[in-house]
DRENNURO-860935 format. One line per field, with one value per residue: residue in one letter; x, y, z of N, C-alpha, C in turn; residue number from 1. Coordinates in steps of 0.05 Angstrom, whole numbers, plus 5000, padded with zeros to 4 digits. Each point is the difference from the previous one (the first is absolute). Example, Ala and Ser with C-alpha at 12.3 -4.5 7.8 and 13.67 -1.06 7.14 Angstrom:
% DRENNURO-860935
type: (A S)
n.u: (5264 4993)
n.v: (4886 5021)
n.w: (5156 4986)
ca.u: (4982 5016)
ca.v: (5024 5024)
ca.w: (5000 5001)
c.u: (5018 4985)
c.v: (5024 5022)
c.w: (5000 5014)
seq: (1 2)
//
This chain:
% DRENNURO-860935
type: (M K W L A A M V A A M V L L P F L F V P A S G Q A Q P D S L R V A T R V L K P F V I D E G G G R L S G F S I E L W Q E I S A Q L G T R T E Y V I R P T V R D L L D A T Q N R E V D L A I A A I S I T E E R E R T W D F S Q P M F E A G L Q I L I P E E G G S G G G I S Q I L G R L L N P E F L P L L V F V I I G A L L A G H L V W F F E R R R P D S V F A G R A Y F P S V F E A I F W A T S T L A T Q A E M W P K S A L A R V V S V L W M F T A V L F I A F F T A S V T S T L T V Q Q L Q G D I K G P E D L P G K R V A T L R G S T S A Q Y L T Q R E I Q P M E F A S I E E A V E S L E Q G Q A N A V V Y D A P V L Q Y Y A S H E G K G K V R V V G T V F R R E S Y G I L F P D G S P Y R E P V N Q A L L R L R E N G T Y D R L Q T K H F G G E G G Q S S R)
n.u: (9560 5025 4992 4988 5022 5013 4980 4999 5026 4997 4981 5015 5021 4984 4982 5022 5000 4971 5011 4988 5017 4974 5001 4982 4986 4997 4977 4979 4991 5001 4992 4993 5003 4981 5006 4977 5021 4989 5020 5002 4974 4991 4975 5004 4988 4979 5010 5004 5025 5010 5021 5018 4987 4978 5009 5011 4978 4986 5019 4997 4974 5005 5017 4980 4986 4989 4975 4982 4993 4990 5007 4978 5015 4984 5014 5022 4986 4981 5017 5008 4975 4994 5023 4997 4975 5017 4982 5022 5013 4990 5010 4988 5011 4997 5016 5001 5027 4993 5015 4979 4995 5024 4990 4979 5005 5001 5021 4992 5020 5008 4973 5000 5013 4989 4980 4998 4977 4997 4973 4996 4979 4995 5019 4977 5003 4986 5020 5015 5006 4992 5009 5022 4999 4995 5020 5013 4992 5008 5015 4995 5020 5009 4994 4993 5021 5014 4988 5005 5021 5003 4989 5018 5020 4991 5000 5023 5011 4989 5009 5024 5001 4990 5016 5016 4988 4985 5025 4990 5014 4990 5024 4984 4992 4977 5018 5003 4991 4998 5022 4978 4991 5009 4989 4978 5003 5005 4981 4986 5007 4994 4980 5005 5004 4980 4992 4979 4987 4982 4984 4989 4974 4988 4985 4983 5001 5000 4979 4990 5003 4992 4980 4996 5001 4987 4984 5000 4999 4982 4988 5002 4994 4981 4991 5002 4990 4981 4999 4998 4985 4988 5002 4991 4982 4995 5001 4985 4985 4999 4998 4989 5026 4999 5013 5017 4984 5002 5015 4977 5006 4979 5012 4993 4995 5013 4979 5014 5005 5022 4982 4979 5018 5009 4976 4991 5022 4989 4983 4995 4977 5004 4987 4992 5003 4980 4995 5017 4980 4996 5026 5002 4979 5012 5021 4987 4989 5026 4996 5017 5023 5007 5010 5009 5016 5001 5026 5008 4984 5010 5024 4992 4989 5021 5010 4981 4987 5021 5004 5014 4998 5021 5020 5022 5009 5022 5022 5009 4987 5015 5024 4986 5002 4991 4986 5006 4976 5014 4989 5003 5024 4988 4993 4981 5010 5016 4982 4985 5017 5005 4974 4996 5023 4989 4977 5014 5013 4978 4995 4987 5014 5022 4994 4994 5019 5016 4989 5000 5025 5008 5017 4987 4972 5010 5017 4979 4992 5024)
n.v: (8639 4997 5007 5019 5007 4998 5015 5016 4999 5002 5018 5008 4998 5009 5002 5010 5011 4998 5004 4977 4977 4991 5024 4989 5020 4985 4989 5013 4990 4972 4997 4981 4986 4981 4974 4991 4992 4982 5002 5005 4997 5008 4995 5018 5012 5014 4992 4983 5004 4976 4989 4982 5001 4998 4984 4987 5006 4993 4982 4992 5001 4988 4985 4999 4996 4980 5009 4979 5000 4978 4987 4988 4981 4987 5008 4985 4990 5001 4988 4983 4998 5000 4986 4986 5002 4997 4979 4988 5006 4979 4976 4989 4975 4984 5021 4980 5001 5007 4987 4986 5000 4993 4990 4997 4988 5015 4988 4999 5002 4974 4998 4979 4978 4991 4987 4981 4990 4975 5004 4980 4984 5006 4982 4989 5025 4986 4988 4999 4978 4983 5016 5000 4974 4995 5017 4988 4978 5014 5006 5027 4996 4985 5019 5016 4989 5005 5024 5004 4991 5016 5021 4995 4995 5021 5016 4991 5002 5024 5008 4990 5010 5023 4997 4995 5018 4999 4997 4976 5005 5022 5010 5018 4976 5011 5018 5010 5027 4997 4985 4992 5023 4995 4977 5014 5018 4979 4989 5023 5001 4975 5010 5019 4980 4997 5002 5008 4985 5018 4990 5024 4993 5021 5006 5014 4981 4984 5015 5001 4973 4997 5017 4985 4977 5013 5010 4975 4991 5019 4995 4976 5006 5017 4979 4982 5017 5006 4975 4991 5022 4994 4975 5006 5019 4983 4984 5017 5007 4975 5002 5022 5004 5008 5019 4981 4999 5025 4994 5004 5017 5003 5021 5010 5024 5023 5013 4997 4978 5004 4990 5016 5018 4995 4995 5022 5012 4984 5012 5013 4992 5021 4993 5021 5011 5014 4981 5001 5014 5010 5004 5006 5016 5007 5003 5013 5010 4997 5026 5008 4993 5026 5016 5014 5009 5024 4992 5026 5006 4980 5007 5025 4995 4983 5021 5012 5011 4990 5007 4978 5019 5017 4996 5012 4996 4985 5007 5024 5005 5005 5004 5016 5025 5009 5019 5023 5002 5012 5023 4998 5002 4986 5022 4982 4988 5020 5019 4985 4999 5027 5006 4986 5012 5024 4991 4992 5024 5013 4978 5022 4998 4991 5022 5015 4991 5002 5023 5003 4993 5011 4994 4976 5010 5021 4983 4984 5024 5000)
n.w: (5799 5011 5024 4985 4987 5023 5011 4979 5003 5027 4995 4980 5014 5019 4980 4988 5023 4993 4976 4999 5005 4997 5013 5015 5011 5022 4989 5009 4976 5001 4975 5016 4977 5007 5008 5009 5015 5015 5017 4975 4994 5024 4991 5018 4979 4993 4977 5020 4993 4999 5011 4990 4975 5013 5018 4978 4986 5021 5002 4975 5003 5024 4987 4983 5022 4989 4995 5007 4974 5010 4979 5006 4991 4984 4979 4993 4979 5019 5016 4981 4993 5027 5002 4978 5007 5019 5004 5005 5022 5013 5000 5019 5000 4980 4990 4982 5004 4977 4983 4993 5025 5004 4976 5014 5022 5020 5010 5027 5016 4999 5007 4980 5009 4975 4992 4984 5006 5009 4998 5016 4997 5023 4999 4997 4988 4984 5011 4978 4985 5020 5021 4986 4997 5026 5006 4979 5010 5022 4980 4999 4983 5020 5018 4979 4988 5022 5001 4974 5004 5022 4990 4980 5019 5013 4978 4988 5024 5004 4976 5004 5025 4991 4981 5018 5015 4975 4990 4997 4978 5010 5004 4988 4988 5006 4995 5022 5000 5027 4995 4983 5006 5025 4996 4992 5020 5017 4986 5002 5027 5004 4986 5017 5016 4985 5025 4986 5021 5005 4983 4990 5005 5009 4979 5015 5017 4979 4991 5025 5001 4975 5004 5022 4987 4979 5020 5009 4975 4995 5023 4996 4977 5010 5016 4982 4982 5019 5009 4976 4996 5023 4994 4975 5011 5020 4981 4983 5019 5006 4973 5010 4994 4973 4989 5003 5020 4993 4980 4986 5020 5014 4991 5024 4991 5003 4992 4979 5016 5012 5020 4991 4999 5026 5009 4988 5010 5020 4983 5024 4990 5011 5021 4988 5024 5009 5016 5021 5012 4977 4998 5027 4996 4978 5016 5019 4978 4997 4993 5018 4990 4993 5019 4980 5021 5008 5008 5006 4979 4985 5010 4996 4976 4995 5013 4984 4980 4987 5024 4995 4982 5001 4982 5006 4976 5001 4987 5006 4979 4978 5012 5015 4995 5023 4987 5006 4990 4981 4992 4974 5009 5018 5011 5007 4978 4997 5009 4987 4980 5003 5004 4980 4992 5008 4991 4979 5001 5007 4985 4991 4977 5014 5015 4979 4987 5023 5003 4974 5000 5022 5019 5006 5004 5013 5013 5004 5003 5010)
ca.u: (4988 5014 4984 4976 5008 5008 4976 4987 5015 4995 4972 5001 5016 4991 4986 5019 5014 4986 4994 5015 5020 4989 4999 4972 4987 4979 4974 4990 4984 5005 4978 5014 4983 5006 4978 4999 5013 5012 5004 5012 4980 4978 4977 4991 4973 4997 5020 5026 5017 5024 5016 5028 5005 4987 5017 5025 4996 4998 5026 5013 4986 5009 5026 4997 4985 4974 4976 4993 4971 5001 4980 4998 4993 4996 5021 5027 4997 4987 5022 5018 4985 4995 5027 5007 4982 5005 4977 5014 5027 5015 4983 5015 4985 5019 5002 5025 5016 5008 5013 4978 4989 5020 5000 4978 4999 5025 4998 5020 5017 4983 4992 4995 5009 4979 5001 4976 4999 4975 4981 4984 4984 5012 4993 4984 4988 4973 4993 5009 4989 4972 4985 5001 4981 4973 4997 4994 4973 4977 5001 4974 4993 4992 4977 4973 4999 4997 4971 4983 5006 4986 4971 4994 4998 4975 4978 5001 4993 4970 4984 5003 4982 4973 4992 5007 4989 4977 5007 5004 5029 5018 5009 4984 4971 4986 5015 4992 5018 5024 5025 5005 5010 5028 5013 4999 5019 5026 5002 5008 5027 5018 5001 5022 5025 4994 5000 4973 4996 4973 4991 4971 4986 4980 5009 5003 5024 5024 5007 5014 5028 5018 5006 5018 5028 5013 5010 5022 5023 5011 5010 5024 5019 5007 5016 5027 5014 5006 5022 5025 5009 5012 5025 5019 5008 5017 5025 5013 5010 5023 5023 5012 5020 5015 4992 5004 4976 4977 4989 4978 4981 4984 5014 4987 5018 4987 5001 5020 5023 5025 4998 4986 5020 5016 4987 4997 5026 5007 4980 4979 4977 4991 4974 5006 4979 5005 5013 5012 4978 4985 5018 5000 4974 4998 5015 4985 4977 5008 5002 5029 5017 5019 5002 5026 4998 5023 5003 4990 4971 4990 5007 4983 4973 5002 5003 4977 4973 5001 5014 4988 4985 5018 5028 5020 5021 5023 5014 4994 5012 5000 5006 4994 4999 4979 5011 4980 4996 4996 4997 5027 5012 4989 5019 4998 5015 5025 4995 4989 5024 5016 4985 5000 5026 5004 4985 5016 5023 4995 4987 4971 4993 5001 4979 4975 5003 4995 4972 4979 5009 5015 5029 5004 4984 5012 5023 4992 4989 5019)
ca.v: (4985 4973 4980 4994 4981 4973 4985 4990 4977 4977 4989 4988 4976 4984 4974 4981 4986 4977 4983 4973 4995 4993 5023 5009 4999 4980 5011 4994 4976 4984 4979 4972 4978 4976 4980 4983 4974 4991 5019 5027 5019 4989 5018 4997 5010 5029 5015 4996 4980 4992 4980 5006 5021 5026 5010 5008 5025 5019 5009 5017 5026 5015 5010 5022 5022 5003 4984 4981 4994 4974 4996 4970 4989 4969 4983 5011 5014 5026 5017 5009 5019 5024 5012 5009 5023 5020 5004 4997 5008 4974 4977 4980 4978 4978 5003 4989 5015 4984 5014 5011 5022 5022 5017 5019 5012 5001 4985 5005 4977 4980 5002 4972 4979 4978 4981 4983 4974 4985 4993 4976 4991 4984 4972 4994 5022 4995 4976 4976 4993 4993 5025 5017 4987 5006 5029 5007 4991 5016 5028 5010 4990 4970 4995 4995 4972 4982 5004 4987 4971 4992 5002 4979 4973 5000 4999 4973 4978 4999 4991 4970 4988 5003 4982 4970 4990 4982 4976 4979 4991 5023 4998 5019 4992 4997 5013 5028 5019 4998 5011 4992 5025 5002 4980 5011 5022 4987 4990 5022 5009 4979 5000 5021 4984 4976 4978 4993 4972 4995 5013 5003 4981 5015 5015 5028 5000 4996 5025 5017 4989 5008 5028 5004 4990 5018 5022 4989 5000 5027 5008 4986 5011 5025 4997 4989 5022 5018 4988 4998 5026 5008 4985 5009 5026 4995 4988 5021 5019 4988 4999 5027 5005 5023 5012 4979 4983 5016 4994 4983 5006 5025 5018 5026 5023 5025 5012 5021 5000 4987 4971 4992 5002 4976 4975 5001 4996 4972 4986 4991 5021 5004 5009 5027 5011 5029 5002 4976 4986 4985 4980 4978 4988 4981 4976 4985 4988 4979 5009 5002 4979 5014 5029 5011 5030 5011 4983 5011 5001 4972 4991 5013 4989 4973 5000 5014 4990 4973 4981 4974 4994 5002 5001 5006 4977 5007 5024 5025 5000 5026 5020 5026 5021 5018 5028 5023 5006 5028 5006 5004 5026 5012 5014 4989 4975 5002 5004 4974 4981 5009 4991 4969 4994 5008 4981 4975 5004 5002 4975 5002 4980 4973 4998 4995 4974 4980 5004 4990 4974 4985 4997 4978 5004 5022 4991 4980 5016 5016)
ca.w: (4979 4995 5015 4986 4977 5012 5006 4975 4988 5017 4996 4974 5002 5021 4991 4989 5022 5010 4978 5005 4981 4974 4984 5000 5025 5002 5005 5027 4999 4976 4995 4998 4991 5013 4997 5024 4994 5026 5024 4993 5004 5014 5005 5027 5001 5006 4987 5011 4988 5015 4983 4996 4982 5011 5022 4989 4985 5022 5011 4979 4999 5022 4991 4981 5011 4985 5005 4979 4992 4988 4979 4999 4972 5004 4987 4994 4974 5006 5012 4977 4984 5015 5003 4975 4992 5019 5018 5027 5001 5001 5008 5017 5008 4995 4971 4991 4981 4975 4979 4984 5015 5002 4975 5001 5026 5017 5026 5021 5005 5010 5028 5013 4983 5001 4978 4995 5015 4992 5021 4995 5023 5024 5000 5024 5011 4999 5015 4985 4975 5001 5006 4975 4980 5011 4998 4973 4994 5013 4993 4989 4974 5003 5021 4985 4990 5023 5010 4979 5004 5025 4995 4979 5013 5016 4982 4988 5020 5003 4977 4997 5021 4993 4976 5007 5026 4997 4984 5017 4999 5006 5027 5016 5000 5025 5022 5006 4989 5015 4989 4971 4985 5006 4983 4972 4998 5001 4973 4983 5006 4990 4971 4994 4997 4985 5019 5007 4998 4993 4976 5000 4984 4986 4977 5009 5018 4984 4986 5020 5004 4977 5002 5023 4994 4982 5017 5019 4984 4997 5027 5004 4980 5011 5026 4994 4987 5021 5016 4983 4997 5026 5005 4979 5008 5022 4987 4986 5021 5015 4981 4996 5020 4992 4973 4978 5000 4994 4973 5000 5021 5000 5019 5004 5006 4997 4974 4994 5020 4992 5001 4976 4978 5003 4990 4972 4986 4999 4986 5019 4998 5029 5006 5011 5014 5007 5027 5011 5013 4978 4990 5021 5001 4977 5010 5020 4987 4981 4974 4995 5013 5015 4994 5000 5004 5016 5022 5027 5001 5004 5025 5020 4999 5009 5029 5013 4992 4989 5018 5002 4974 4976 5008 4978 4995 4986 5008 4986 4972 4986 5018 4990 5021 5000 5003 5000 4969 4993 4972 4989 5006 5025 5018 5027 5002 5014 5028 5011 5002 5023 5022 5004 5009 5028 5017 5002 5016 5029 5011 4997 4980 5012 5021 4987 4988 5020 5011 4981 4988 5020 4992 4981 4976 4983 4985 4978 4977 4988)
c.u: (5012 4983 4974 5007 5006 4974 4985 5014 4997 4972 5001 5013 4989 4986 5019 5017 4989 4992 5018 5019 4990 4995 4971 4988 4978 4973 4990 4985 5007 4976 5016 4980 5010 4977 5001 5011 5016 5026 5011 4981 4976 4978 4989 4971 5000 5022 5028 5016 5024 5013 5028 5004 4989 5018 5026 4997 4995 5026 5014 4987 5008 5028 4998 4983 4975 4978 4994 4971 4999 4977 5000 4995 5001 5023 5025 4996 4987 5022 5017 4987 4997 5025 5009 4984 5004 4975 5009 5029 5019 4982 5017 4980 5019 5003 5027 5014 5008 5011 4979 4987 5020 5002 4980 5000 5027 4994 5018 5020 4981 4993 4993 5009 4981 5004 4974 4999 4972 4985 4982 4984 5015 4992 4986 4988 4969 4990 5006 4983 4968 4982 5000 4980 4971 4993 4993 4971 4979 5002 4974 4993 4989 4976 4974 4997 4996 4974 4981 5002 4985 4970 4991 4998 4975 4975 4999 4991 4970 4984 5002 4983 4972 4991 5004 4982 4978 5006 5007 5028 5020 5008 4986 4971 4990 5014 4992 5020 5028 5003 5006 5013 5030 5017 5000 5021 5029 5006 5009 5028 5021 5005 5021 5027 4995 5000 4972 4997 4970 4992 4970 4988 4978 5012 5008 5026 5025 5007 5013 5028 5018 5007 5019 5028 5014 5010 5023 5026 5012 5014 5028 5022 5010 5018 5030 5016 5010 5024 5025 5012 5014 5027 5022 5011 5021 5027 5016 5013 5024 5024 5015 5020 5017 4990 5002 4975 4975 4990 4979 4982 4983 5011 4988 5021 4983 5005 5021 5023 5025 4999 4985 5018 5019 4988 4996 5025 5008 4977 4979 4980 4987 4969 5005 4977 5008 5013 5010 4977 4985 5017 5001 4973 4997 5016 4985 4976 5008 5000 5030 5016 5019 4998 5028 4999 5024 5002 4989 4971 4989 5008 4984 4972 5000 5003 4978 4974 5001 5013 4983 4985 5020 5028 5017 5018 5023 5014 4990 5015 4993 4999 4993 4999 4976 5011 4976 5000 4996 4995 5029 5010 4989 5022 5002 5017 5024 4996 4989 5022 5018 4987 5001 5027 5003 4984 5014 5024 4992 4983 4970 4989 4998 4979 4972 5000 4994 4972 4982 5007 5014 5030 5003 4986 5012 5024 4992 4989 5021 5017)
c.v: (4973 4978 4992 4981 4973 4985 4991 4977 4976 4989 4985 4973 4979 4973 4979 4985 4974 4981 4973 4996 4994 5025 5010 4998 4980 5014 4992 4973 4986 4981 4974 4980 4975 4980 4981 4973 4994 4986 5027 5024 4986 5020 4995 5010 5028 5017 4997 4978 4992 4979 5012 5024 5027 5010 5009 5028 5022 5009 5016 5028 5018 5012 5023 5022 5005 4984 4983 4998 4975 4998 4968 4992 4969 4984 5014 5017 5028 5019 5011 5021 5026 5016 5011 5024 5022 5009 5000 5007 4974 4977 4981 4978 4976 4998 4991 5019 4983 5019 5015 5025 5023 5017 5023 5014 5000 4983 5009 4976 4978 5002 4974 4981 4977 4981 4984 4976 4987 4993 4978 4994 4985 4970 4993 5023 4999 4976 4974 4994 4997 5026 5019 4992 5008 5029 5007 4988 5014 5030 5008 4988 4971 4995 4997 4972 4980 5000 4984 4968 4989 5000 4978 4972 4997 4994 4972 4978 5001 4991 4968 4986 5002 4981 4971 4990 4981 4975 4978 4990 5021 4996 5019 4992 4996 5012 5027 5019 5002 4971 4996 5025 5001 4980 5009 5021 4988 4988 5022 5010 4979 5000 5021 4985 4974 4975 4991 4970 4994 5015 5000 4979 5014 5016 5028 5002 4996 5025 5020 4991 5009 5030 5007 4990 5017 5024 4992 5000 5028 5010 4987 5010 5027 5000 4990 5022 5021 4991 5000 5027 5010 4987 5010 5027 4997 4989 5022 5020 4988 4998 5026 5003 5024 5009 4981 4982 5014 4994 4978 5003 5024 5019 5027 5021 5026 5011 5023 5000 4988 4969 4989 5002 4976 4974 5002 4993 4971 4983 4987 5022 5003 5008 5028 5012 5029 5003 4974 4982 4982 4977 4977 4986 4977 4975 4985 4987 4976 5007 5001 4979 5016 5030 5009 5031 5008 4983 5011 5000 4973 4989 5012 4987 4973 4999 5015 4991 4972 4980 4974 4991 4999 5003 5008 4976 5012 5025 5023 4999 5027 5023 5030 5020 5018 5030 5020 5011 5031 5005 5004 5029 5013 5013 4988 4976 5002 5006 4973 4980 5007 4992 4970 4991 5004 4979 4974 5003 5003 4979 5000 4979 4972 4995 4993 4973 4978 5000 4985 4972 4981 4995 4979 5005 5022 4990 4980 5015 5015 4986)
c.w: (4996 5016 4986 4975 5010 5007 4976 4988 5016 4994 4973 5003 5021 4990 4990 5020 5009 4978 5004 4976 4973 4983 4999 5027 5001 5005 5028 5000 4975 4996 4994 4994 5015 4993 5023 4992 5026 4993 4992 5004 5010 5005 5029 5003 5009 4987 5009 4987 5017 4981 4997 4983 5011 5022 4992 4988 5023 5011 4978 4998 5023 4995 4980 5010 4984 5010 4975 4995 4986 4978 4995 4971 5003 4990 4997 4976 5006 5014 4980 4984 5014 5003 4973 4991 5021 5016 5029 4996 4999 5008 5017 5008 5000 4969 4992 4980 4977 4979 4982 5014 5001 4976 5004 5026 5015 5026 5018 5002 5012 5029 5013 4978 5005 4978 4998 5017 4992 5024 4990 5025 5021 4998 5027 5013 5003 5016 4988 4977 5002 5005 4974 4981 5009 4997 4972 4992 5014 4992 4987 4973 4998 5016 4986 4990 5023 5012 4981 5004 5025 4994 4980 5014 5017 4980 4987 5020 5005 4976 4996 5021 4992 4977 5008 5023 4998 4985 5020 5000 5008 5032 5018 5003 5027 5024 5006 4989 5014 5010 4974 4984 5004 4982 4971 4997 5000 4972 4981 5003 4990 4970 4991 4997 4986 5018 5007 4995 4990 4975 5000 4980 4982 4978 5007 5018 4984 4984 5019 5004 4978 5003 5024 4995 4982 5016 5016 4981 4996 5026 5003 4982 5009 5024 4994 4986 5022 5017 4984 4997 5024 5004 4981 5008 5023 4990 4989 5021 5014 4984 5000 5024 4993 4973 4978 4999 4989 4971 5002 5023 4996 5021 4999 5009 4997 4972 4996 5019 4986 5000 4974 4976 5001 4989 4970 4984 5001 4990 5018 4999 5027 5001 5015 5015 5009 5029 5010 5012 4979 4991 5020 5002 4976 5009 5020 4990 4980 4971 4990 5016 5018 4994 5000 5001 5018 5025 5027 5002 5005 5028 5022 5000 5012 5030 5015 4990 4990 5018 5002 4974 4977 5012 4976 4998 4984 5009 4984 4973 4987 5020 4987 5022 4996 5003 5001 4972 4999 4971 4990 5005 5025 5017 5028 5002 5016 5029 5013 5004 5024 5025 5005 5008 5030 5016 5001 5019 5028 5012 4998 4980 5011 5020 4985 4987 5020 5012 4981 4989 5019 4990 4978 4974 4982 4985 4977 4977 4985 4980)
seq: (1 2 3 4 5 6 7 8 9 10 11 12 13 14 15 16 17 18 19 20 21 22 23 24 25 26 27 28 29 30 31 32 33 34 35 36 37 38 39 40 41 42 43 44 45 46 47 48 49 50 51 52 53 54 55 56 57 58 59 60 61 62 63 64 65 66 67 68 69 70 71 72 73 74 75 76 77 78 79 80 81 82 83 84 85 86 87 88 89 90 91 92 93 94 95 96 97 98 99 100 101 102 103 104 105 106 107 108 109 110 111 112 113 114 115 116 117 118 119 120 121 122 123 124 125 126 127 128 129 130 131 132 133 134 135 136 137 138 139 140 141 142 143 144 145 146 147 148 149 150 151 152 153 154 155 156 157 158 159 160 161 162 163 164 165 166 167 168 169 170 171 172 173 174 175 176 177 178 179 180 181 182 183 184 185 186 187 188 189 190 191 192 193 194 195 196 197 198 199 200 201 202 203 204 205 206 207 208 209 210 211 212 213 214 215 216 217 218 219 220 221 222 223 224 225 226 227 228 229 230 231 232 233 234 235 236 237 238 239 240 241 242 243 244 245 246 247 248 249 250 251 252 253 254 255 256 257 258 259 260 261 262 263 264 265 266 267 268 269 270 271 272 273 274 275 276 277 278 279 280 281 282 283 284 285 286 287 288 289 290 291 292 293 294 295 296 297 298 299 300 301 302 303 304 305 306 307 308 309 310 311 312 313 314 315 316 317 318 319 320 321 322 323 324 325 326 327 328 329 330 331 332 333 334 335 336 337 338 339 340 341 342 343 344 345 346 347 348 349 350 351 352 353 354 355 356 357 358 359 360 361 362 363 364 365 366)
//
């Protein structure tokens, strides 16, 4: 009977031999919230994710011996809420560790050292000042007015020719449709620049002239305002070299981010967007003078999708660390920290950082 008692005791004690140091066995699968934010989380399509944060978590998960079920959320606020409500076991992306967040959530030890930086349009990226002005004038908002002016010049030229052609004192008197009508259209076009040398003699032609001249004044006013606006925006953008140049500028960032908090604390009212793509779009369309956000994200965008169109300026400021987010009192925090330390010690972490940020780029973000 002693062997039977020993067997029963072994069966009772066996599960405790495999309990990790944290005091709780790990589950077979963990629900992990994340958000797409290059280069930390990249959506490869078909439900496949890659990027620094994803590959780092895959290494940690292998250390823990667990599978992962990813839950995609659009914003950092959504990641915080999902973790606090315990809809997920943890969250990983590019989540800044702050004193305020530490009151409600738990964080792993820092998994990445970053900070804020400034993104502005690339000087000459659109081909220089003249091409930028032309591009602005040919944008969809301006094109209807440009078409209206062209049609107006054709119509005004034809009407003046028609009313003037039978007057003996007119330059069009007794002349055929061609080339007289071309001279009339040239007169209408010259009126836009107030350079017309010939003035109509008939009453109806003069009425047309007055109406057309009024249209020309409005067009010139709009043209001048558009060019002035373009040059002013270029001047404002060229003045931004660091955070000290941001007051008085239109600055875009992400809603609810630490960069939005930084700007607000310095009495800079930011233009807040739901995604980095929307913030950069506002910059490229001239709505914003600069984008302020996490340095590695802006550096990645400037060297990939935004290459030749935008650039980062100044040094990294307001240093901050990214961490893996847990609900308060999570039993997974300690095992994840231990796994993260092992990855740093065996060189896996450095390999991933070099892969996604390069030796130089990774150091500049730290």
